[in-house]
N, CA, C, O and the ligand as a Tripos MOL2 file, in Angstrom:
@<TRIPOS>MOLECULE
protein
  317   315    80     0     0
PROTEIN
NO_CHARGES

@<TRIPOS>ATOM
      1 N          30.3320  -12.3330   25.0010 N.3       1 MET1
      2 CA         29.9800  -11.0740   24.2850 C.3       1 MET1
      3 C          31.0220  -10.0450   24.5510 C.2       1 MET1
      4 O          31.3650   -9.7860   25.7040 O.2       1 MET1
      5 N          31.5340   -9.4520   23.5100 N.am      2 ALA2
      6 CA         32.4960   -8.3600   23.6560 C.3       2 ALA2
      7 C          31.7070   -7.0590   23.9420 C.2       2 ALA2
      8 O          30.6420   -6.8360   23.3660 O.2       2 ALA2
      9 N          32.2170   -6.2510   24.7920 N.am      3 ILE3
     10 CA         31.5550   -4.9710   25.1210 C.3       3 ILE3
     11 C          32.5660   -3.8590   25.0300 C.2       3 ILE3
     12 O          33.7700   -4.1160   25.0140 O.2       3 ILE3
     13 N          32.1060   -2.6340   24.9710 N.am      4 TYR4
     14 CA         32.9660   -1.4740   24.9400 C.3       4 TYR4
     15 C          32.2890   -0.2950   25.6070 C.2       4 TYR4
     16 O          31.0800   -0.3180   25.8420 O.2       4 TYR4
     17 N          33.0700    0.7490   25.9150 N.am      5 LYS5
     18 CA         32.5110    1.9400   26.5380 C.3       5 LYS5
     19 C          32.3300    3.0590   25.5430 C.2       5 LYS5
     20 O          31.2530    3.6440   25.4330 O.2       5 LYS5
     21 N          33.3990    3.3530   24.8170 N.am      6 ASP6
     22 CA         33.3920    4.5250   23.9360 C.3       6 ASP6
     23 C          33.2490    4.0830   22.4560 C.2       6 ASP6
     24 O          34.1800    3.5360   21.8650 O.2       6 ASP6
     25 N          32.0950    4.3290   21.9030 N.am      7 ALA7
     26 CA         31.8050    3.8620   20.5360 C.3       7 ALA7
     27 C          32.6820    4.5750   19.4880 C.2       7 ALA7
     28 O          32.7400    4.1350   18.3400 O.2       7 ALA7
     29 N          33.3560    5.6560   19.8640 N.am      8 SER8
     30 CA         34.1630    6.3580   18.8580 C.3       8 SER8
     31 C          35.4070    5.5390   18.5150 C.2       8 SER8
     32 O          36.0950    5.8530   17.5440 O.2       8 SER8
     33 N          35.7040    4.5040   19.2860 N.am      9 TYR9
     34 CA         36.8760    3.6540   19.0160 C.3       9 TYR9
     35 C          36.5460    2.4910   18.0940 C.2       9 TYR9
     36 O          37.4500    1.7630   17.6840 O.2       9 TYR9
     37 N          35.3090    2.3030   17.7660 N.am     10 LEU10
     38 CA         34.8680    1.1620   16.9300 C.3      10 LEU10
     39 C          34.0670    1.7000   15.7990 C.2      10 LEU10
     40 O          33.4200    2.7410   15.9140 O.2      10 LEU10
     41 N          34.1090    0.9810   14.6810 N.am     11 GLN11
     42 CA         33.3700    1.3390   13.4710 C.3      11 GLN11
     43 C          32.7620    0.0870   12.8520 C.2      11 GLN11
     44 O          33.4460   -0.9280   12.7210 O.2      11 GLN11
     45 N          31.5040    0.1410   12.4750 N.am     12 GLN12
     46 CA         30.8690   -0.9960   11.8400 C.3      12 GLN12
     47 C          31.4700   -1.2020   10.4620 C.2      12 GLN12
     48 O          31.8020   -0.2500    9.7570 O.2      12 GLN12
     49 N          31.6000   -2.4790   10.0940 N.am     13 SER13
     50 CA         32.2240   -2.8250    8.8140 C.3      13 SER13
     51 C          31.5590   -4.0550    8.2030 C.2      13 SER13
     52 O          31.1410   -4.9680    8.9160 O.2      13 SER13
     53 N          31.4660   -4.0680    6.8710 N.am     14 SER14
     54 CA         30.9500   -5.2610    6.1740 C.3      14 SER14
     55 C          32.0870   -6.0360    5.5410 C.2      14 SER14
     56 O          31.8570   -6.8030    4.6060 O.2      14 SER14
     57 N          33.3080   -5.8580    6.0210 N.am     15 SER15
     58 CA         34.4700   -6.5500    5.4470 C.3      15 SER15
     59 C          34.2860   -8.0700    5.4500 C.2      15 SER15
     60 O          33.7240   -8.6510    6.3780 O.2      15 SER15
     61 N          34.7690   -8.6720    4.4060 N.am     16 GLU16
     62 CA         34.7170  -10.1530    4.3240 C.3      16 GLU16
     63 C          35.6580  -10.8060    5.3260 C.2      16 GLU16
     64 O          35.6320  -12.0230    5.5090 O.2      16 GLU16
     65 N          36.4660  -10.0160    5.9580 N.am     17 ALA17
     66 CA         37.3600  -10.5470    6.9840 C.3      17 ALA17
     67 C          36.5770  -11.1800    8.1530 C.2      17 ALA17
     68 O          37.0960  -11.9980    8.9120 O.2      17 ALA17
     69 N          35.3410  -10.7720    8.2550 N.am     18 PHE18
     70 CA         34.5080  -11.2410    9.3810 C.3      18 PHE18
     71 C          33.6660  -12.4630    9.0240 C.2      18 PHE18
     72 O          32.9080  -12.9470    9.8650 O.2      18 PHE18
     73 N          33.7810  -12.9700    7.8030 N.am     19 ASP19
     74 CA         32.9160  -14.0130    7.2790 C.3      19 ASP19
     75 C          33.5150  -15.4050    7.3200 C.2      19 ASP19
     76 O          32.8330  -16.3890    7.0330 O.2      19 ASP19
     77 N          34.7820  -15.4900    7.6730 N.am     20 GLN20
     78 CA         35.4480  -16.7880    7.5400 C.3      20 GLN20
     79 C          35.7590  -17.3700    8.9300 C.2      20 GLN20
     80 O          36.1260  -16.6360    9.8480 O.2      20 GLN20
     81 N          35.6080  -18.7000    9.0730 N.am     21 ASP21
     82 CA         35.9820  -19.3920   10.3180 C.3      21 ASP21
     83 C          37.3450  -20.0420   10.1310 C.2      21 ASP21
     84 O          37.6910  -20.5140    9.0480 O.2      21 ASP21
     85 N          38.1060  -20.0500   11.2190 N.am     22 TYR22
     86 CA         39.4420  -20.6400   11.1940 C.3      22 TYR22
     87 C          39.5190  -21.7700   12.1950 C.2      22 TYR22
     88 O          38.9490  -21.6890   13.2830 O.2      22 TYR22
     89 N          40.2190  -22.8140   11.8260 N.am     23 GLY23
     90 CA         40.3380  -23.9680   12.6580 C.3      23 GLY23
     91 C          41.3330  -23.7620   13.7930 C.2      23 GLY23
     92 O          42.1190  -22.8150   13.7770 O.2      23 GLY23
     93 N          41.2930  -24.6580   14.7810 N.am     24 PRO24
     94 CA         42.2220  -24.5700   15.9100 C.3      24 PRO24
     95 C          43.6700  -24.5850   15.4170 C.2      24 PRO24
     96 O          44.0280  -25.4010   14.5680 O.2      24 PRO24
     97 N          44.5070  -23.6800   15.9490 N.am     25 GLY25
     98 CA         45.8970  -23.6580   15.6240 C.3      25 GLY25
     99 C          46.2240  -22.8970   14.3500 C.2      25 GLY25
    100 O          47.4010  -22.7120   14.0400 O.2      25 GLY25
    101 N          45.2170  -22.4480   13.5950 N.am     26 ALA26
    102 CA         45.4570  -21.6770   12.3990 C.3      26 ALA26
    103 C          46.0380  -20.3170   12.7510 C.2      26 ALA26
    104 O          45.7720  -19.7790   13.8260 O.2      26 ALA26
    105 N          46.8300  -19.7650   11.8460 N.am     27 ALA27
    106 CA         47.3900  -18.4160   12.1070 C.3      27 ALA27
    107 C          46.2580  -17.4010   11.9500 C.2      27 ALA27
    108 O          45.4900  -17.4480   10.9890 O.2      27 ALA27
    109 N          46.1730  -16.4900   12.9080 N.am     28 ALA28
    110 CA         45.1590  -15.4350   12.8840 C.3      28 ALA28
    111 C          45.5660  -14.4250   11.8210 C.2      28 ALA28
    112 O          46.6300  -13.8170   11.9420 O.2      28 ALA28
    113 N          44.7540  -14.2220   10.7800 N.am     29 PRO29
    114 CA         45.1200  -13.3160    9.6990 C.3      29 PRO29
    115 C          45.1100  -11.8500   10.1270 C.2      29 PRO29
    116 O          45.8640  -11.0430    9.5830 O.2      29 PRO29
    117 N          44.2570  -11.4950   11.1050 N.am     30 GLN30
    118 CA         44.2020  -10.1300   11.5900 C.3      30 GLN30
    119 C          44.3140  -10.0980   13.1100 C.2      30 GLN30
    120 O          43.8690  -11.0260   13.7860 O.2      30 GLN30
    121 N          44.8970   -9.0510   13.6420 N.am     31 ALA31
    122 CA         44.8530   -8.8460   15.0920 C.3      31 ALA31
    123 C          43.4630   -8.4980   15.5280 C.2      31 ALA31
    124 O          42.7480   -7.8000   14.8090 O.2      31 ALA31
    125 N          43.0570   -8.9630   16.6840 N.am     32 GLY32
    126 CA         41.7700   -8.5620   17.1730 C.3      32 GLY32
    127 C          41.1320   -9.5810   18.0920 C.2      32 GLY32
    128 O          41.8200  -10.3940   18.7080 O.2      32 GLY32
    129 N          39.8290   -9.5330   18.1790 N.am     33 LEU33
    130 CA         39.0580  -10.4910   18.9970 C.3      33 LEU33
    131 C          38.4360  -11.5510   18.0820 C.2      33 LEU33
    132 O          37.8800  -11.2480   17.0270 O.2      33 LEU33
    133 N          38.5510  -12.7820   18.5210 N.am     34 TYR34
    134 CA         37.9570  -13.9170   17.7950 C.3      34 TYR34
    135 C          37.0020  -14.6290   18.7420 C.2      34 TYR34
    136 O          37.2220  -14.7060   19.9510 O.2      34 TYR34
    137 N          35.9510  -15.1370   18.1560 N.am     35 ARG35
    138 CA         34.8920  -15.8620   18.8970 C.3      35 ARG35
    139 C          34.8570  -17.2830   18.4510 C.2      35 ARG35
    140 O          34.9120  -17.5540   17.2510 O.2      35 ARG35
    141 N          34.7680  -18.2110   19.3820 N.am     36 CYS36
    142 CA         34.5390  -19.6030   19.0120 C.3      36 CYS36
    143 C          33.0550  -19.7440   18.6560 C.2      36 CYS36
    144 O          32.1770  -19.4520   19.4670 O.2      36 CYS36
    145 N          32.7990  -20.1940   17.4350 N.am     37 MET37
    146 CA         31.4180  -20.2110   16.9670 C.3      37 MET37
    147 C          30.6580  -21.3870   17.5750 C.2      37 MET37
    148 O          29.4390  -21.4780   17.4310 O.2      37 MET37
    149 N          31.3640  -22.2820   18.2490 N.am     38 GLY38
    150 CA         30.7070  -23.4090   18.8900 C.3      38 GLY38
    151 C          30.1430  -23.0340   20.2600 C.2      38 GLY38
    152 O          28.9960  -23.3500   20.5780 O.2      38 GLY38
    153 N          30.9830  -22.3410   21.0840 N.am     39 CYS39
    154 CA         30.5700  -22.0810   22.4900 C.3      39 CYS39
    155 C          30.5570  -20.5900   22.8200 C.2      39 CYS39
    156 O          30.1680  -20.2180   23.9280 O.2      39 CYS39
    157 N          30.9650  -19.7370   21.9010 N.am     40 HIS40
    158 CA         30.9160  -18.3000   22.0220 C.3      40 HIS40
    159 C          31.9790  -17.7380   22.9480 C.2      40 HIS40
    160 O          31.8870  -16.5810   23.3580 O.2      40 HIS40
    161 N          33.0060  -18.5480   23.2930 N.am     41 ARG41
    162 CA         34.1400  -18.0280   24.0510 C.3      41 ARG41
    163 C          34.9220  -17.0520   23.1550 C.2      41 ARG41
    164 O          34.9680  -17.2370   21.9390 O.2      41 ARG41
    165 N          35.5210  -16.0420   23.7330 N.am     42 GLU42
    166 CA         36.2650  -15.0730   22.9600 C.3      42 GLU42
    167 C          37.7170  -14.9570   23.4130 C.2      42 GLU42
    168 O          38.0450  -15.1550   24.5830 O.2      42 GLU42
    169 N          38.5710  -14.6310   22.4520 N.am     43 ILE43
    170 CA         40.0010  -14.4440   22.7730 C.3      43 ILE43
    171 C          40.4890  -13.2120   22.0120 C.2      43 ILE43
    172 O          39.8880  -12.7900   21.0240 O.2      43 ILE43
    173 N          41.5820  -12.6540   22.4960 N.am     44 GLY44
    174 CA         42.3080  -11.6120   21.7860 C.3      44 GLY44
    175 C          43.5980  -12.1690   21.3100 C.2      44 GLY44
    176 O          44.2340  -12.9600   22.0060 O.2      44 GLY44
    177 N          44.0160  -11.7630   20.1020 N.am     45 ILE45
    178 CA         45.2620  -12.3580   19.5460 C.3      45 ILE45
    179 C          45.9350  -11.3860   18.6000 C.2      45 ILE45
    180 O          45.2650  -10.5670   17.9700 O.2      45 ILE45
    181 N          47.2430  -11.4640   18.4920 N.am     46 ALA46
    182 CA         48.0110  -10.6320   17.5660 C.3      46 ALA46
    183 C          47.9860  -11.2700   16.1680 C.2      46 ALA46
    184 O          47.8340  -12.4860   16.0440 O.2      46 ALA46
    185 N          48.1310  -10.4620   15.1320 N.am     47 ALA47
    186 CA         48.1560  -10.9690   13.7700 C.3      47 ALA47
    187 C          49.3050  -11.9790   13.6040 C.2      47 ALA47
    188 O          50.4190  -11.7530   14.0760 O.2      47 ALA47
    189 N          49.0130  -13.0770   12.9350 N.am     48 GLY48
    190 CA         50.0340  -14.0970   12.6510 C.3      48 GLY48
    191 C          50.2520  -15.1000   13.7740 C.2      48 GLY48
    192 O          50.9120  -16.1160   13.5600 O.2      48 GLY48
    193 N          49.7220  -14.8480   14.9530 N.am     49 HIS49
    194 CA         49.8420  -15.8120   16.0340 C.3      49 HIS49
    195 C          48.8480  -16.9450   15.8500 C.2      49 HIS49
    196 O          47.7900  -16.7680   15.2460 O.2      49 HIS49
    197 N          49.1970  -18.1070   16.3760 N.am     50 ALA50
    198 CA         48.3490  -19.2690   16.2300 C.3      50 ALA50
    199 C          47.1110  -19.1510   17.1130 C.2      50 ALA50
    200 O          47.2110  -18.8770   18.3090 O.2      50 ALA50
    201 N          45.9350  -19.3620   16.5030 N.am     51 LEU51
    202 CA         44.7010  -19.4340   17.3070 C.3      51 LEU51
    203 C          44.7830  -20.6430   18.2250 C.2      51 LEU51
    204 O          45.5010  -21.5970   17.9240 O.2      51 LEU51
    205 N          44.0540  -20.6190   19.3500 N.am     52 PRO52
    206 CA         44.1460  -21.6950   20.3480 C.3      52 PRO52
    207 C          43.8260  -23.0420   19.7120 C.2      52 PRO52
    208 O          42.9820  -23.1330   18.8220 O.2      52 PRO52
    209 N          44.5120  -24.0940   20.1800 N.am     53 PRO53
    210 CA         44.3150  -25.4490   19.6380 C.3      53 PRO53
    211 C          42.9940  -26.0900   20.0750 C.2      53 PRO53
    212 O          42.2790  -25.5620   20.9270 O.2      53 PRO53
    213 N          42.6970  -27.2190   19.4800 N.am     54 GLN54
    214 CA         41.4470  -27.9340   19.7770 C.3      54 GLN54
    215 C          41.2600  -28.1500   21.2750 C.2      54 GLN54
    216 O          40.1420  -28.0570   21.7830 O.2      54 GLN54
    217 N          42.3560  -28.4390   21.9850 N.am     55 GLY55
    218 CA         42.2940  -28.7350   23.4110 C.3      55 GLY55
    219 C          42.1590  -27.5220   24.3250 C.2      55 GLY55
    220 O          42.0960  -27.6540   25.5470 O.2      55 GLY55
    221 N          42.1140  -26.3500   23.7210 N.am     56 HIS56
    222 CA         42.0130  -25.0720   24.5140 C.3      56 HIS56
    223 C          40.8530  -25.0740   25.4810 C.2      56 HIS56
    224 O          40.9720  -24.6070   26.6140 O.2      56 HIS56
    225 N          39.7140  -25.6080   25.0220 N.am     57 HIS57
    226 CA         38.5360  -25.7010   25.8870 C.3      57 HIS57
    227 C          37.6370  -26.7990   25.3730 C.2      57 HIS57
    228 O          37.7140  -27.1600   24.1990 O.2      57 HIS57
    229 N          36.8030  -27.3300   26.2110 N.am     58 ALA58
    230 CA         35.9760  -28.4830   25.9140 C.3      58 ALA58
    231 C          34.6480  -28.0270   25.2920 C.2      58 ALA58
    232 O          34.0870  -26.9980   25.6670 O.2      58 ALA58
    233 N          34.1740  -28.8070   24.3530 N.am     59 HIS59
    234 CA         32.8560  -28.6030   23.7690 C.3      59 HIS59
    235 C          31.9480  -29.7980   24.0370 C.2      59 HIS59
    236 O          32.4250  -30.9230   24.1820 O.2      59 HIS59
    237 N          30.6500  -29.5580   24.1020 N.am     60 THR60
    238 CA         29.7290  -30.6430   24.0990 C.3      60 THR60
    239 C          29.5680  -31.1150   22.6170 C.2      60 THR60
    240 O          29.9810  -30.4210   21.6880 O.2      60 THR60
    241 N          28.9800  -32.2680   22.4390 N.am     61 THR61
    242 CA         28.7830  -32.7620   21.0770 C.3      61 THR61
    243 C          27.9990  -31.7710   20.2250 C.2      61 THR61
    244 O          28.3240  -31.5500   19.0580 O.2      61 THR61
    245 N          26.9480  -31.1660   20.8260 N.am     62 SER62
    246 CA         26.1020  -30.2460   20.0630 C.3      62 SER62
    247 C          26.8320  -28.9690   19.6730 C.2      62 SER62
    248 O          26.4320  -28.3170   18.7090 O.2      62 SER62
    249 N          27.8710  -28.5940   20.3740 N.am     63 GLN63
    250 CA         28.6280  -27.3960   20.0530 C.3      63 GLN63
    251 C          29.5660  -27.6200   18.8460 C.2      63 GLN63
    252 O          30.0500  -26.6570   18.2510 O.2      63 GLN63
    253 N          29.8120  -28.8510   18.5010 N.am     64 GLY64
    254 CA         30.6560  -29.1510   17.3470 C.3      64 GLY64
    255 C          32.1170  -28.8540   17.5910 C.2      64 GLY64
    256 O          32.5820  -28.8450   18.7300 O.2      64 GLY64
    257 N          32.8430  -28.6080   16.4990 N.am     65 SER65
    258 CA         34.2920  -28.3740   16.5930 C.3      65 SER65
    259 C          34.5550  -26.9250   16.9870 C.2      65 SER65
    260 O          33.6990  -26.0490   16.8640 O.2      65 SER65
    261 N          35.7980  -26.7110   17.4740 N.am     66 VAL66
    262 CA         36.2600  -25.3150   17.7500 C.3      66 VAL66
    263 C          36.5180  -24.6510   16.4020 C.2      66 VAL66
    264 O          37.2740  -25.1810   15.5890 O.2      66 VAL66
    265 N          35.9010  -23.4970   16.1560 N.am     67 ARG67
    266 CA         36.1170  -22.7490   14.9690 C.3      67 ARG67
    267 C          36.0540  -21.2640   15.3190 C.2      67 ARG67
    268 O          35.0720  -20.7740   15.8770 O.2      67 ARG67
    269 N          37.1340  -20.5660   14.9710 N.am     68 TRP68
    270 CA         37.3010  -19.1790   15.3800 C.3      68 TRP68
    271 C          36.9120  -18.2390   14.2750 C.2      68 TRP68
    272 O          37.2540  -18.4590   13.1130 O.2      68 TRP68
    273 N          36.1780  -17.1580   14.6380 N.am     69 ARG69
    274 CA         35.7700  -16.1310   13.6910 C.3      69 ARG69
    275 C          36.1680  -14.7620   14.2580 C.2      69 ARG69
    276 O          35.9910  -14.4850   15.4440 O.2      69 ARG69
    277 N          36.6970  -13.9400   13.3950 N.am     70 LEU70
    278 CA         37.0390  -12.5430   13.7500 C.3      70 LEU70
    279 C          35.7700  -11.7660   14.0640 C.2      70 LEU70
    280 O          34.8420  -11.7580   13.2560 O.2      70 LEU70
    281 N          35.7090  -11.1080   15.2270 N.am     71 ILE71
    282 CA         34.5440  -10.2690   15.5690 C.3      71 ILE71
    283 C          34.9340   -8.8260   15.7690 C.2      71 ILE71
    284 O          34.0910   -7.9460   15.5910 O.2      71 ILE71
    285 N          36.1880   -8.5330   16.1360 N.am     72 VAL72
    286 CA         36.6560   -7.1650   16.2090 C.3      72 VAL72
    287 C          38.0690   -7.1220   15.6130 C.2      72 VAL72
    288 O          38.9840   -7.7980   16.0810 O.2      72 VAL72
    289 N          38.2070   -6.3230   14.5930 N.am     73 TYR73
    290 CA         39.4600   -6.1840   13.8420 C.3      73 TYR73
    291 C          40.2450   -5.0320   14.4620 C.2      73 TYR73
    292 O          39.8270   -3.8790   14.3560 O.2      73 TYR73
    293 N          41.3850   -5.3240   15.1130 N.am     74 ALA74
    294 CA         42.1440   -4.2800   15.8110 C.3      74 ALA74
    295 C          43.1170   -3.5970   14.8710 C.2      74 ALA74
    296 O          43.7290   -4.2320   14.0120 O.2      74 ALA74
    297 N          43.2490   -2.2920   15.0500 N.am     75 ASP75
    298 CA         44.2540   -1.5120   14.3340 C.3      75 ASP75
    299 C          44.1130   -1.6700   12.8260 C.2      75 ASP75
    300 O          45.1090   -1.7660   12.1080 O.2      75 ASP75
    301 N          42.8720   -1.6960   12.3510 N.am     76 HIS76
    302 CA         42.6100   -1.8050   10.8860 C.3      76 HIS76
    303 C          43.1050   -0.5650   10.1750 C.2      76 HIS76
    304 O          42.8310    0.5560   10.6030 O.2      76 HIS76
    305 N          43.8380   -0.7650    9.0830 N.am     77 LYS77
    306 CA         44.3090    0.3420    8.2540 C.3      77 LYS77
    307 C          43.5170    0.3760    6.9560 C.2      77 LYS77
    308 O          43.6330   -0.5360    6.1360 O.2      77 LYS77
    309 N          42.7210    1.4080    6.7600 N.am     78 PRO78
    310 CA         41.9750    1.4970    5.4820 C.3      78 PRO78
    311 C          42.9260    1.4970    4.2990 C.2      78 PRO78
    312 O          43.9910    2.1120    4.3480 O.2      78 PRO78
    313 N          42.5330    0.7940    3.2220 N.am     79 LYS79
    314 CA         43.4070    0.6900    2.0670 C.3      79 LYS79
    315 C          43.1750    1.8850    1.1180 C.2      79 LYS79
    316 O          43.8230    1.9810    0.0760 O.2      79 LYS79
    317 ZN         34.4000  -23.1730   21.8310 Zn       80 ZN80
@<TRIPOS>BOND
     1     1     2 1
     2     2     3 1
     3     3     4 2
     4     3     5 am
     5     5     6 1
     6     6     7 1
     7     7     8 2
     8     7     9 am
     9     9    10 1
    10    10    11 1
    11    11    12 2
    12    11    13 am
    13    13    14 1
    14    14    15 1
    15    15    16 2
    16    15    17 am
    17    17    18 1
    18    18    19 1
    19    19    20 2
    20    19    21 am
    21    21    22 1
    22    22    23 1
    23    23    24 2
    24    23    25 am
    25    25    26 1
    26    26    27 1
    27    27    28 2
    28    27    29 am
    29    29    30 1
    30    30    31 1
    31    31    32 2
    32    31    33 am
    33    33    34 1
    34    34    35 1
    35    35    36 2
    36    35    37 am
    37    37    38 1
    38    38    39 1
    39    39    40 2
    40    39    41 am
    41    41    42 1
    42    42    43 1
    43    43    44 2
    44    43    45 am
    45    45    46 1
    46    46    47 1
    47    47    48 2
    48    47    49 am
    49    49    50 1
    50    50    51 1
    51    51    52 2
    52    51    53 am
    53    53    54 1
    54    54    55 1
    55    55    56 2
    56    55    57 am
    57    57    58 1
    58    58    59 1
    59    59    60 2
    60    59    61 am
    61    61    62 1
    62    62    63 1
    63    63    64 2
    64    63    65 am
    65    65    66 1
    66    66    67 1
    67    67    68 2
    68    67    69 am
    69    69    70 1
    70    70    71 1
    71    71    72 2
    72    71    73 am
    73    73    74 1
    74    74    75 1
    75    75    76 2
    76    75    77 am
    77    77    78 1
    78    78    79 1
    79    79    80 2
    80    79    81 am
    81    81    82 1
    82    82    83 1
    83    83    84 2
    84    83    85 am
    85    85    86 1
    86    86    87 1
    87    87    88 2
    88    87    89 am
    89    89    90 1
    90    90    91 1
    91    91    92 2
    92    91    93 am
    93    93    94 1
    94    94    95 1
    95    95    96 2
    96    95    97 am
    97    97    98 1
    98    98    99 1
    99    99   100 2
   100    99   101 am
   101   101   102 1
   102   102   103 1
   103   103   104 2
   104   103   105 am
   105   105   106 1
   106   106   107 1
   107   107   108 2
   108   107   109 am
   109   109   110 1
   110   110   111 1
   111   111   112 2
   112   111   113 am
   113   113   114 1
   114   114   115 1
   115   115   116 2
   116   115   117 am
   117   117   118 1
   118   118   119 1
   119   119   120 2
   120   119   121 am
   121   121   122 1
   122   122   123 1
   123   123   124 2
   124   123   125 am
   125   125   126 1
   126   126   127 1
   127   127   128 2
   128   127   129 am
   129   129   130 1
   130   130   131 1
   131   131   132 2
   132   131   133 am
   133   133   134 1
   134   134   135 1
   135   135   136 2
   136   135   137 am
   137   137   138 1
   138   138   139 1
   139   139   140 2
   140   139   141 am
   141   141   142 1
   142   142   143 1
   143   143   144 2
   144   143   145 am
   145   145   146 1
   146   146   147 1
   147   147   148 2
   148   147   149 am
   149   149   150 1
   150   150   151 1
   151   151   152 2
   152   151   153 am
   153   153   154 1
   154   154   155 1
   155   155   156 2
   156   155   157 am
   157   157   158 1
   158   158   159 1
   159   159   160 2
   160   159   161 am
   161   161   162 1
   162   162   163 1
   163   163   164 2
   164   163   165 am
   165   165   166 1
   166   166   167 1
   167   167   168 2
   168   167   169 am
   169   169   170 1
   170   170   171 1
   171   171   172 2
   172   171   173 am
   173   173   174 1
   174   174   175 1
   175   175   176 2
   176   175   177 am
   177   177   178 1
   178   178   179 1
   179   179   180 2
   180   179   181 am
   181   181   182 1
   182   182   183 1
   183   183   184 2
   184   183   185 am
   185   185   186 1
   186   186   187 1
   187   187   188 2
   188   187   189 am
   189   189   190 1
   190   190   191 1
   191   191   192 2
   192   191   193 am
   193   193   194 1
   194   194   195 1
   195   195   196 2
   196   195   197 am
   197   197   198 1
   198   198   199 1
   199   199   200 2
   200   199   201 am
   201   201   202 1
   202   202   203 1
   203   203   204 2
   204   203   205 am
   205   205   206 1
   206   206   207 1
   207   207   208 2
   208   207   209 am
   209   209   210 1
   210   210   211 1
   211   211   212 2
   212   211   213 am
   213   213   214 1
   214   214   215 1
   215   215   216 2
   216   215   217 am
   217   217   218 1
   218   218   219 1
   219   219   220 2
   220   219   221 am
   221   221   222 1
   222   222   223 1
   223   223   224 2
   224   223   225 am
   225   225   226 1
   226   226   227 1
   227   227   228 2
   228   227   229 am
   229   229   230 1
   230   230   231 1
   231   231   232 2
   232   231   233 am
   233   233   234 1
   234   234   235 1
   235   235   236 2
   236   235   237 am
   237   237   238 1
   238   238   239 1
   239   239   240 2
   240   239   241 am
   241   241   242 1
   242   242   243 1
   243   243   244 2
   244   243   245 am
   245   245   246 1
   246   246   247 1
   247   247   248 2
   248   247   249 am
   249   249   250 1
   250   250   251 1
   251   251   252 2
   252   251   253 am
   253   253   254 1
   254   254   255 1
   255   255   256 2
   256   255   257 am
   257   257   258 1
   258   258   259 1
   259   259   260 2
   260   259   261 am
   261   261   262 1
   262   262   263 1
   263   263   264 2
   264   263   265 am
   265   265   266 1
   266   266   267 1
   267   267   268 2
   268   267   269 am
   269   269   270 1
   270   270   271 1
   271   271   272 2
   272   271   273 am
   273   273   274 1
   274   274   275 1
   275   275   276 2
   276   275   277 am
   277   277   278 1
   278   278   279 1
   279   279   280 2
   280   279   281 am
   281   281   282 1
   282   282   283 1
   283   283   284 2
   284   283   285 am
   285   285   286 1
   286   286   287 1
   287   287   288 2
   288   287   289 am
   289   289   290 1
   290   290   291 1
   291   291   292 2
   292   291   293 am
   293   293   294 1
   294   294   295 1
   295   295   296 2
   296   295   297 am
   297   297   298 1
   298   298   299 1
   299   299   300 2
   300   299   301 am
   301   301   302 1
   302   302   303 1
   303   303   304 2
   304   303   305 am
   305   305   306 1
   306   306   307 1
   307   307   308 2
   308   307   309 am
   309   309   310 1
   310   310   311 1
   311   311   312 2
   312   311   313 am
   313   313   314 1
   314   314   315 1
   315   315   316 2
@<TRIPOS>SUBSTRUCTURE
     1 MET1         2 RESIDUE 1 A MET
     2 ALA2         6 RESIDUE 1 A ALA
     3 ILE3        10 RESIDUE 1 A ILE
     4 TYR4        14 RESIDUE 1 A TYR
     5 LYS5        18 RESIDUE 1 A LYS
     6 ASP6        22 RESIDUE 1 A ASP
     7 ALA7        26 RESIDUE 1 A ALA
     8 SER8        30 RESIDUE 1 A SER
     9 TYR9        34 RESIDUE 1 A TYR
    10 LEU10       38 RESIDUE 1 A LEU
    11 GLN11       42 RESIDUE 1 A GLN
    12 GLN12       46 RESIDUE 1 A GLN
    13 SER13       50 RESIDUE 1 A SER
    14 SER14       54 RESIDUE 1 A SER
    15 SER15       58 RESIDUE 1 A SER
    16 GLU16       62 RESIDUE 1 A GLU
    17 ALA17       66 RESIDUE 1 A ALA
    18 PHE18       70 RESIDUE 1 A PHE
    19 ASP19       74 RESIDUE 1 A ASP
    20 GLN20       78 RESIDUE 1 A GLN
    21 ASP21       82 RESIDUE 1 A ASP
    22 TYR22       86 RESIDUE 1 A TYR
    23 GLY23       90 RESIDUE 1 A GLY
    24 PRO24       94 RESIDUE 1 A PRO
    25 GLY25       98 RESIDUE 1 A GLY
    26 ALA26      102 RESIDUE 1 A ALA
    27 ALA27      106 RESIDUE 1 A ALA
    28 ALA28      110 RESIDUE 1 A ALA
    29 PRO29      114 RESIDUE 1 A PRO
    30 GLN30      118 RESIDUE 1 A GLN
    31 ALA31      122 RESIDUE 1 A ALA
    32 GLY32      126 RESIDUE 1 A GLY
    33 LEU33      130 RESIDUE 1 A LEU
    34 TYR34      134 RESIDUE 1 A TYR
    35 ARG35      138 RESIDUE 1 A ARG
    36 CYS36      142 RESIDUE 1 A CYS
    37 MET37      146 RESIDUE 1 A MET
    38 GLY38      150 RESIDUE 1 A GLY
    39 CYS39      154 RESIDUE 1 A CYS
    40 HIS40      158 RESIDUE 1 A HIS
    41 ARG41      162 RESIDUE 1 A ARG
    42 GLU42      166 RESIDUE 1 A GLU
    43 ILE43      170 RESIDUE 1 A ILE
    44 GLY44      174 RESIDUE 1 A GLY
    45 ILE45      178 RESIDUE 1 A ILE
    46 ALA46      182 RESIDUE 1 A ALA
    47 ALA47      186 RESIDUE 1 A ALA
    48 GLY48      190 RESIDUE 1 A GLY
    49 HIS49      194 RESIDUE 1 A HIS
    50 ALA50      198 RESIDUE 1 A ALA
    51 LEU51      202 RESIDUE 1 A LEU
    52 PRO52      206 RESIDUE 1 A PRO
    53 PRO53      210 RESIDUE 1 A PRO
    54 GLN54      214 RESIDUE 1 A GLN
    55 GLY55      218 RESIDUE 1 A GLY
    56 HIS56      222 RESIDUE 1 A HIS
    57 HIS57      226 RESIDUE 1 A HIS
    58 ALA58      230 RESIDUE 1 A ALA
    59 HIS59      234 RESIDUE 1 A HIS
    60 THR60      238 RESIDUE 1 A THR
    61 THR61      242 RESIDUE 1 A THR
    62 SER62      246 RESIDUE 1 A SER
    63 GLN63      250 RESIDUE 1 A GLN
    64 GLY64      254 RESIDUE 1 A GLY
    65 SER65      258 RESIDUE 1 A SER
    66 VAL66      262 RESIDUE 1 A VAL
    67 ARG67      266 RESIDUE 1 A ARG
    68 TRP68      270 RESIDUE 1 A TRP
    69 ARG69      274 RESIDUE 1 A ARG
    70 LEU70      278 RESIDUE 1 A LEU
    71 ILE71      282 RESIDUE 1 A ILE
    72 VAL72      286 RESIDUE 1 A VAL
    73 TYR73      290 RESIDUE 1 A TYR
    74 ALA74      294 RESIDUE 1 A ALA
    75 ASP75      298 RESIDUE 1 A ASP
    76 HIS76      302 RESIDUE 1 A HIS
    77 LYS77      306 RESIDUE 1 A LYS
    78 PRO78      310 RESIDUE 1 A PRO
    79 LYS79      314 RESIDUE 1 A LYS
    80 ZN80       317 GROUP 0 **** ****
């Protein structure tokens, strides 16, 4: 679970950027925090960098494959 102290640094968003899962090793389209939807592990990554590979951490069978989802979009520039 990601946590924060000062809510003025974060803003709720309904952007579709938060709706897509990315496979291991995929390029992160946005800088920020990503959560593995299988085991809930979180990572921080720069835009364009490769998300961690399948071997980054182990899953049980019930957790399924490693799939990364954006949960905090860093340095978002409104269009
Ligand atoms: Zn995982």
